[in-house]
N, C-alpha and C positions, 0 to 999 in steps of 0.2 A: 502494500500500500504505498502511497505518497504520502510522505511526513509534512510535504509543503501544504497540504491541503488543511491538515490540524493546527498547523503554526499559526499563531496571529501574525500577521506582516508589521512591521515597523511604520511608524507615520510616515517614512519616506518611500516606502515600498507601495504604502497606500495612495500614497500622493500620485506616484507614477503611473498607476492605473488608469485606464482611459473611460473616462465616465459616458463618453460617447457611445463605446465598445458594449457599455451596459445598459445602453438604452436612455441615457440620460440627456439632457440637452447642455449646450454649452454655457458654462458658467457665465459668460456676455449675455446670454438671453433672458434678460430680466427688463422689466419696466424702466423707461429711460430716467434718468434722474435729473429733472428739469430743474430742480430747485439748485443743485451743485452745478450744473452746465451753464445757466446763466450768470449764476454769481462769478464762477470764473471768466465766462464771456464778457460782462463787464469790466472785471479788473485787466482781460488781457485786452481790451479796447481803449484801455486807459483812464477808465472810469473811477476813482479809489473807494466810491462809495456804493458799493453791491445793493440791488433792488432787496429789500426785506420784505418777505411775503406775511401776509397776517397768519395769525396762528391763537388756535382756542385750544384750551384744555377738555372743554365740555360742548356737546352740540345738542340743539332743541330735538324733538320730536313730537310730531303731531300724526296719529293714527288714521288710517281711511276711515273714514266715516260710512261709507256705503260703497257697494259694488261701481267698479269703473265704468260698467253700462248704464249707470245713471248719474255719472259725473261729466260737468264741464272742463274741459281741459284747456288750461292756458300755455302756449307753447313760448318758451323764451329764447332769443338768437342774438349772438355777438357778430353776426354778417351785417352788412352794410347795404341799403339798395344801391343799385348801382347810377353811377352819376356819369354820364357821357362825356361831360365836359371837365370832367377832373382827371385823366390820362388812362392809361394802361390799369386794367383791372379786372381782365379777363384772364384763361388760364395760361400759366408760366409768367405773370405778372411779378414784378420784384414789388416790395414792400411799398406802399404808395399812400403816406400818410394825409395826402388830401383828400381821398376818400373815405378818411375816419369821421365818427361822428362822434358829437361829446355830450348829446343829450338822448334821454329815452324816446323811441320813437314808436308807433303802432301803427300797423298794417290790417288789412281786411281780409280775412281767416277764410273768405269764401273764393277768393280770387288767386291767381298763381302772381308770384312776385319774382324779379331777377333780384337776387340779394348774393352778396362776393364776399370774397376774405382776402384780398389785395391789402387791405389795410392792418392787418394782424401778421405777427410774428408765427406764422405756419411753418412746418416742415416742407419748404417750396422743392426740396428734390427728391422727395418721394410723393408727394400730394400734386395729383394732375390739376384740381381747380378747374375740372371741365362738367363735374356732376355735384349739382347744388344740394339734392338729394343727400351727400354726406353729410351734409352741415346746418340744412334746413329742411326736416324733414315733413312740410306740411302736406305736400300732396299725399303721402303716405297715411299722413294721420287723417285726412279726408276720406280714406278709404276705411280705415277702422273705424270711423264713425258708422260708413255706409253697412259693414258687416256687425256692427253692433258691439266692437270690442270695446268701444267708448262711448259715453252718452252723446257727447257732443262736444264742438270746440268752442271755445268763446269769441266772440263777436270779432276781437283784435288778438294779434300776436304782439310779441312784444321785442322791440330792439333794445339790447343792454349797452351802453357804453363801456368801455374799457379805460377808464380813467384809471392812471397811477396810483392815484391818491386816494388812499383806503378810505380817509375821513371825508371826502366830497363823495365817493360811491355810498357810503354808510349813511351820512346825513342829508343828501340831496337826490341823489338818485333813487338809492332804495325805497323811501317813502313814496316818490311819485311812482315806482313801479307796484308796489304794494297797494296804493289808490286805484290805481286803474286796473288792476286785476280784481280787484272786489270789485268795482264797478261793474266789471263785465260778468261777473257772478260766478265767478273761477272756483273749482272745489280742489283741483288739484294743479299741479304746475311740472311741466318737463322740460329742463334746462340742458340747451347743446352750447357748449363753449368750442372755442378754437386754439386760441393762444395761450400762452403759459398765463400772462396777465388776465386772458378770459376766462381762465378756469378758477382764477382766485376771484375775481368778480361775481362768478355765476354761483361759486360758494358761498359769498357773503351774500347775496340773494336768497339763495336756497335755506339759509340758516335762518334769514328775517322773515321770510314767507312762512316756516315753520313756525317761529315764535309768535306769529300771528294767525295761527290756527289752521295753516294750507300744506297738505302733504306735500312733497315734492322729489323730484329724481333728476339726478345731474347723468347725464350719458356724455362721458368724453374720454380722452386719452391719456391725461396728465395725472399720473395716479397719484405721485408725490404731494402735488400741489392740494388737491382737493381733500387728501385724508391730514395733508398739515393743517389745513385751515380747521377743517372739522365740519362736515357735514351730515344731515340725516341717512340720505342713501346716493348710492352713487352706482352705475352700471359703468366699469371701467372694459374700454376695448383697447388692447395691446396693439394700437394702429399711429403712424404719424398723424402728428398736428394737424387739425383740418378734416378727419373723419370719424367723428364721434357719431355720425348715426350710421355708419358702414361703411362698406366698399365701394368705391366709384364703380359706376355701370354694373352694378351687383344686385338687382333687386330682392332675390333672395337672402343677402347678406344685408342689406337695409330693412327688409321684413323682421327677419331674426332679431335684429339689435334692437328695433321699437319694441318688439314683443318682450324681449328680454328684461329692458327698461319698465315696462308696464307691469311686469311681475315682479320686479324688485320694489317698485311703489305701492302692488298690493300684499307682499309678503314679509317685509321688514317689519321686525318686531320690537326694534330700539334703533336709537341713533347710532352714525358710523357704519352702518351696513352698506360693505362693498361686495359687489359680486364682480366677476371678471368673466366676460366674453369666452366662451370657449374658442371662437374663430381667431382664426391665425392670418395675418397678414400675407406674409411670404415664408416660403421654404427656406429661404435666407434671412437671418435675424438682423443681419450685421447692417441693415438700414439703420439700427437703432446709435451708431458710431458715429454718426453725421452731423446730426441736429445740435448746433452751438459748440462743437469739440473744437477748444483750442490745440487741441494735438494734432488736427487734420486741416490745419490752415495755415499758409506761410506769413511771416511778417509783414509782407506787402501786401498780401490779401487783408491783414487785418488792418492795415494802414488805410488802405481804400474802404472798408467796410467802418471804420470810425470816422470817415468824411463824408460818408453817405449816412450814417445814425446822427451825425450833426445837423447836415441838411433837414434831413426828416423831422428832428427835434423843433429847429426852426420854424419850419412850416407848420407843425402843431402848435406852437407858441402862438404864430400869427391867428390859426384858425381861432384857437381860445379867445385871443385878443377880440375878435371880432365879434364873439357871441358874446362878450362881455360888455360890448359897446350897447348904449341905449340905442331902441328903434326911433 
């Protein structure tokens, strides 16, 4: 008999074993650490004060009071209405600060809308930006209403601005969104963020809606940010940013993602409930290494991106200034 079968391996020997040969995933095949990535990115760009995300030790929770088939559902998005005069915003467009919005807006859920995500820091290398159903599942939600899966949609969906100022989000934007959701008779809310700051913003909104008595679920891709903020319910899809509602041009994926989100809304029994979608973006997990990874860009590229970021900040400053001026 082979004695090596019964001898316990040393740490070195155990580490030398191939996990993949044992059917395991690669050690790098884990959710993207967006908080650390964005912190390192800001430092690499030369900004010595990296962004600090909101963080709470406790999260509110409101139980579902009636079946979803009897509920009015509000859809909240961080996508922006297409503005033809504001430059490129379609597939492959670079970050476009001019297309950003800074005040909550509403739209009619009975009709289709052209909402785009060129104004947010999504994963532009791996997100096609071609299929808005990946980030704005309004058409599919109307189908769910027809099928009786949910009772109805509220008259309006709600656009949520991704202000970096947490105070502004908490004290200005969120009270208005809560007021509008209540005015629409919303029983529950589905929130779909896109970029890292979007995930923080929607997490803050979900917390406030729950505290106001409205059950919520976030459908997103930045697990560390949403869980760090602390939310009631979260459906996590391990996809590139910008695909919180499913894969592009994949109706089955989008339907399964929305259905899973609704099930999380129905089944959660306590705050901080996270469910990970079983769907996989790609057989090759290495797409996770690209987003804001300072180890994968040259010094020259960082300098170019710093200049672009400074221009975007100046554009954003000008837009906020225009909004602040009296009519």
